[in-house]
N, C-alpha and C positions, 0 to 999 in steps of 0.2 A: 375634487370628486365628492367629498363628503357633503358639501353644501348642496350640490346637485342632487345627491341621494336624499338629503333631508327635504328638499323641495319636492321631489317626487313622492316621497312618503306622505308629507303633510298635504299634498294636493288630492289625495285619495279621500273619498267621502267617508265619514264615520259610519260604522255599521252597528245597528242596534242589536242587543243581545236577545236571546230567547227568554232569559230569565235573570233576575238579579236577587242575590241573597245578601244578608247582613251577617257579619260575625262580631258586631259590637255596636255601641250606641253613637259613635262618632260618624259624621257624614262621610268620611273617607273609609270607613270600615265596611266595604262592600266588595262583592265579587260578581261580575257579569259572566253568565254562562252562555256559550255558543255550542249548540248541539247539532250533530249530523242530521241531515234530512229534516230540519225543523223540529227536532226533538225526539226522533226515533232512537231506539237503543243502538249504540255503535257496535261495530265489530270488536269483540273482546280482544282480538289480537293487536288492535291499533291503540296507541296510547291515549291516556288522559293527560292533558297538558295544563299546568298552572303557570300563568305568565305573570312575571314581576317586571313592570316597565321601568325605563330609565328616566333621566332628567336631574341627575346629580342630587337626588333625594329632596328636591325643592318642590314647594307647594305649586309653583307656577306651571309645573309639568304634570299632567295627569295621564290616565290610561287611554284617553280618547284616540291618540294617534297610533295606538297599537290595535285598535278595534278591526281595521281591515285585515290585519294578519290573523287575528283570532277568528274571524269569519271565514277566511281562506282555509285555515287549518280544519275548521268544521267541515268545509266542503270536501276536504281530503279524507273525511271519515273519522276525524279525531273529535273527542269531547273536550272543550276548552273552557278553562276558568280564568278570566282576565281580572286580576286582583288589583284593588286600590289599597292604599295604606297611608297612614299619617306621615306627612312629610314636613321638612323644615319650613316654618312659616305658617303652618296650619296644625299645630299641636304635635308635630313629629320631631325627629332627631333622636339622640340618645336619651332614654332607652326606648321611647314609645315606638319608633319605627321598627325596631327589632322585635319588640313584644308583638306587634301586629303581624310581622312575617311568620313568627313561630305559630301564632294562632291561626292565621288564614291557611297556611300550608297543612296544618292538622285537620282543618274543618272543611276545606274546599270540596273534598270528596268523601266526607264523613259517611261511614256505613256502606262504602262501595267496594270494600275488599282489599284495599291496599293501605298499608301503614297502620299506625295505632288508632284505636277507637277514639272517637271524639264526639262531643255533643253536636247534634245537627245545627247548621246555620239557620238563622231565621229567614223565611222566604218573603220576599217583596213581590214576587211574580204572580201571575194569574193562577187560580186554583186548578189543579188537575192537568194532565196531558203533557206537562213539560218537566216532570220529575228528573232530577240529575241522574243519569243512568250509570250503572257500573260499566267498566270496560277493561282495557288492558293496563299495562304498566303506568304508573303515575310518574310523569316527567316534569321536573321543575325547570322552567325556561326563564331565564333573566337576561335582560339587555342592559349594558352599561352600568349604572348604579343598581339597577335590578339584578344584573349579573353578580355584582358584589354581594347582594343580599342572598341570592341563591347559593353562592359558594359559602357564605357565612352559615346559612342553614345546614348545609352538608357537613361543615365542621362541627356545629353544635350537635348534630346527630351522632357524630363520632365520639363526642364527650359523654354521651349517655350510655347506660347499660343496654346494649342492643337486644338482649333477650327479653328484659322486662319493659323496655321502651324503644321498640324498633323505629327506624326512620319512617316518616309519613310519605316518603316518595322513594322511587326506585332508581332514578338517575337524574343528573343535572345536565342541561345544555346552557352554557353561558356565552352570549354573544357580545363581543367587545366589553368584557367586564372590567370594572375597576378592581382588579384582582390583587393588587399590591397597594394597600391603602397608605402605607408609610411613604412609598415612592410618590404616590399621587399627591400626598400632602407636601412633600418636599418640592415637587414641581409647581405647586400652587394651582393645580388644574381647576378650571372653571371658577376662578377668583376665590380660591380658598374653600372650596365646597366641603372638603373633608373636615376642616375645622368647624364649619357651619354645622355639619351633621353631628359632631361630637360636643358641641357646646362652647366652642371658642378655642383659640390656639393653646391656651394653658391646659386644656383637658386632653389634648391629643396624645401626649406621651403616656399618660395614665391609662387611657382607654384602648389604644392600639392593640395591646395583647388580648383584649376581649372581643375586638370587632374585625381585625385584619385577617383575612383568610390565610395570608402568607405566614402569619405567626401562630395560627391555631392548628390543631391536629389535622392530618390529611382527611379528605372527605370520606364519609361513611359509605358512599355509593359511587358508582363510575361517573366521571365527569368528561364531557366534551366541550372544548373551548373553540369558538369561532372568532377569528379576529382579522380584520383587514390590515394589510401591510401599510396602507397609506392613511390610516385613521389619525386625523389631527386632534380628535377630542379626548380619546383614551389611547395613549401609545401602545402598540403591540408589545413593547418590552415588558409591560405589566403582566400580560398573559404568559409570556415566556418565562419570567421569573417565578410566577406561581406554579406553572406546570413543572418546572425543574425542581422546585422545593417540595412540591407535593409528591412527585414520583420518588424523590430521594427518601421521603418519609414513608413510602409504601403505598401511596395513593394510586388509584387507577384513573389516570388523567391523560387525555388525548388532546393535542392542539392541532387544529386545522387552520393554517394561515391562508388568507384569501388575497392573492396578489393583486395589486392595483385597485383595491377597493378601500372605502372609508368606513364610517361609523354606522351607516344605516342600510347598507345594501342588502343584507340578509333579511331585513324585516319587511321589504317590499315584495308582496306576492306577485306572481306572474302566471298567466295561463299555461305557459310551457315552462316548467321549472328548469332553470339552468343556473350555473354559477353559484353565487352565495346562497340564493334561495333554495336550490337543489341541495346544497350542503346541509342547510338547516333542516329540510324535510328528512334527509337521511339520518342526521343526528338524533332527531326526535323519535325516529322509528328504530333506532339502534342498528342501522344498516351500515355497511362500509361506505366510505366516502365515494361519490360518483367519480368516475374516471374523467 
């Protein structure tokens, strides 16, 4: 199922953004913005979504495959920031990837009324007309390795003084996340991707307490996990373990398991939202799970 889902997702044509901004000097430190109605101000009741893509943190996988989803969410009335970040093989890994996530999450919607103040990102887009608009709650959406990074960001926010340094986002939606990094490493997922992220097998034990959502404080914001029960790339047991541990520690975590689906189903937009994609839209909106 997952391979067919991946084929269907990758068959979709890439969607160009309305605007691209930079949050640093590296080529990967960019954010593509997809705005409702070609750049008009969105309904403030609808979320602003920052997307962290997957690919097991590796340079070979970039944000392009998620652009159809970003454009589809904009057509749903959401303002979307599709983020790139430094990845293993392209200047990323520990600590650069994590530094990028903290920076881009804080600046993607700088000055739009959610989260702590941050310096505006530099604009590479055309002048005028496409300013990134304010909107509703800021939702951090991550898939796979990006889901891990979103959960890590939520834990990092919990480690800070919330009064002086509040979270830059209001909730997290993590799709098929690598939510238990220790278990992912023990299973050798994706040819040792966790060790690659952290700088080699010898670094894993030392760094897991700093980067594994399962070992960090419970998230500072509500979290919804979506995970296919037939996912061959990231076993759903990782999300189950994270949800149980986070709830036990006082976190507001909901797990929606998606029977018979694999790793990519929720990312593939459809004209009529059903199944995993309908779950995703509901989670982003903070709505109950569709019946």
